[in-house]
C-alpha positions in Angstrom: 92.9 78.6 103.4 90.5 81.3 102.3 92.3 84.3 100.0 92.0 87.5 98.4 92.2 88.0 94.9 92.3 90.2 91.9 88.1 91.1 90.5 86.6 93.2 88.6 85.5 96.4 90.2 84.1 98.4 87.6 84.0 98.0 83.4 82.8 101.2 81.5 82.1 102.5 77.8 83.3 105.5 76.7 82.4 107.2 73.4 84.9 108.9 70.9 84.0 112.0 72.0 84.8 111.2 76.0 81.3 111.1 76.4 79.9 108.3 78.9 77.8 105.5 77.2 78.1 102.6 80.2 78.6 101.3 83.2 78.8 98.8 85.3 79.8 98.6 88.9 80.3 95.6 91.0 80.6 94.6 94.6 84.2 93.4 96.6 84.3 91.7 99.1 84.9 93.4 103.3 87.3 91.5 105.1 85.8 93.2 108.2 82.5 91.8 107.5 82.4 89.2 106.1 80.1 91.2 103.2 80.5 92.3 99.6 79.8 95.5 98.5 80.5 98.2 95.8 84.1 99.8 97.0 82.9 103.4 95.3 79.3 104.3 94.6 78.2 104.7 90.6 79.1 108.0 90.6 82.1 108.3 91.8 82.8 105.4 89.6 81.7 107.7 87.0 84.2 110.3 88.0 87.0 108.0 88.4 86.2 106.7 85.1 86.7 110.4 83.5 90.2 110.4 85.2 91.3 108.2 83.0 90.4 110.0 79.4 93.6 112.6 80.4 95.2 109.3 80.5 94.2 108.1 77.0 94.8 111.3 75.2 98.4 112.2 76.7 99.6 108.7 75.3 98.0 109.2 72.2 99.5 112.2 71.8 103.4 111.0 72.5 102.3 108.1 69.7 102.4 111.0 67.6 104.8 112.7 68.6 107.1 109.5 67.8 106.2 109.9 64.9 108.6 111.1 62.5 108.2 112.5 59.0 105.3 112.3 56.3 104.0 109.8 59.2 104.5 113.1 61.9 102.6 115.2 59.4 99.6 113.2 59.1 99.2 112.4 62.8 98.5 115.9 63.3 95.7 116.4 61.6 94.5 112.3 61.7 93.9 110.4 64.8 96.3 108.0 66.1 95.3 104.4 66.4 95.4 103.1 70.2 95.3 99.6 70.9 95.8 98.2 74.0 97.7 100.5 77.0 97.2 98.3 79.6 97.6 99.9 82.7 96.6 103.1 82.7 97.1 104.4 86.8 96.7 102.5 90.1 93.8 104.6 92.1 94.9 103.1 96.1 96.3 100.1 97.5 93.4 98.2 96.1 91.8 99.8 92.8 93.9 99.5 89.6 92.0 101.4 86.2 93.3 99.2 82.9 92.3 100.5 79.2 91.5 100.0 75.9 91.1 102.2 72.6 89.4 100.9 69.7 90.7 101.9 66.2 87.0 104.2 66.0 88.2 105.8 69.8 85.9 104.1 71.7 87.4 103.3 75.0 87.0 100.6 77.6 87.9 100.6 80.7 87.9 97.8 83.3 88.7 99.0 87.2 90.3 95.8 89.4 89.9 95.5 92.7 93.4 93.3 93.9 91.5 92.1 96.9 87.7 92.0 95.8 86.9 88.2 95.9 87.8 85.5 98.3 88.7 81.9 96.7 88.4 79.6 99.0 90.5 76.4 97.1 93.9 79.3 97.2 96.0 80.1 94.9 95.8 77.1 92.7 92.0 77.9 91.8 93.9 81.3 90.7 94.8 79.6 87.3 97.7 78.3 85.9 99.1 81.4 84.9 99.3 82.4 88.4 101.7 79.2 89.4 104.1 81.1 86.7 104.2 84.3 88.6 106.5 83.9 91.1 106.7 87.3 92.8 103.3 87.4 93.7 102.6 85.5 96.3 106.3 87.6 97.9 104.2 91.0 97.0 100.7 89.8 97.8 101.6 88.3 101.1 103.5 91.1 102.5 100.5 93.4 101.4 98.1 93.1 103.3 96.9 91.9 106.8 95.1 90.3 108.9 93.2 87.9 106.4 95.3 89.5 104.0 98.0 86.8 104.0 97.1 85.3 101.3 96.4 88.2 99.4 97.9 88.6 95.8 99.1 92.6 95.3 98.6 94.5 92.8 101.9 94.7 91.3 101.5 90.6 90.6 98.9 90.9 88.2 99.7 91.0 84.8 98.2 93.4 82.0 98.4 91.0 79.8 95.7 89.5 82.4 92.5 92.3 81.2 92.9 91.3 77.4 91.0 88.7 77.5 87.9 91.3 79.3 88.5 93.4 77.0 88.1 91.5 73.6 84.7 89.9 75.2 83.3 93.5 76.0 85.1 95.2 72.5 82.5 91.5 70.7 80.0 92.8 72.6 80.2 96.3 71.2 80.6 95.3 67.9 77.1 93.2 69.0 75.1 95.8 69.4 76.2 97.6 66.2 75.0 95.1 64.4 71.8 95.3 66.1 70.3 97.0 63.6 67.8 98.8 65.7 70.9 100.5 67.8 72.0 103.8 66.2 75.4 104.8 67.1 75.2 108.6 66.3 72.0 109.1 69.2 75.1 107.6 71.3 77.9 110.2 70.1 77.6 114.0 70.2 78.6 116.0 66.9 81.1 118.1 69.2 82.7 116.7 72.5 81.1 119.4 74.3 77.4 118.8 73.1 76.3 117.1 75.8 77.9 113.8 75.7 74.9 112.2 74.0 72.0 109.1 75.2 74.4 106.3 77.5 73.7 102.9 76.2 70.5 100.7 77.6 70.2 97.6 76.2 69.4 95.1 78.5 71.6 92.1 76.4 74.5 94.7 76.8 74.0 95.3 80.2 74.3 91.6 81.1 76.8 90.8 78.6 78.9 93.7 81.1 77.7 91.9 84.3 78.6 88.4 83.0 82.5 89.4 81.6 82.9 91.6 85.0 81.6 88.4 87.6 83.1 86.1 85.4 86.7 87.0 85.2 89.6 85.9 87.2 93.2 86.5 86.6 94.7 83.3 85.0 91.4 82.7 82.8 91.7 82.8 78.5 88.2 83.0 77.5 85.3 85.0 78.3 
């Protein structure tokens, strides 16, 4: 029996000055029409990515506020090393935004559609880690309707399952920086309100983002 499983709906890269660098949108499965099409337009996904910036900033401030003594004084003038944030916020019953910020302030965001792909082999094909999540099947079974009886719900998707995506995105970005013809200063305005700079136009980088989004399924450990 075919079941719906999570898939990547959008991958975005945001610069250290909160300027958009790249966005890739992926089609999602529509059970009503039995077709694949994006749940949002590129503009809507861009606005969704922008909405995560407040969460990045709020968590950075909260992390800075937890410091004490001289560390707290230093954090008021020095940006924090943010690290892996995991789940940022649930957009609706299908979409959830996950994020990762590097120590240079570049942010990677993955928007996951909890019912974006059909697996003909059922939950067993999702991966070994899915079999260990006992609450996944129960949550997913109550979340859907019609063909959604086998849907794996968003509450069953563990944050650690997105780390492989962010690791692959960061690797692709580092390779882009190693390109002698790529000038990162062209993509980073001097001031946050300086106009946003240029977007990443590398075809190889875009192809790598698409490969990551299309290859990921829950339980995948290497991209």
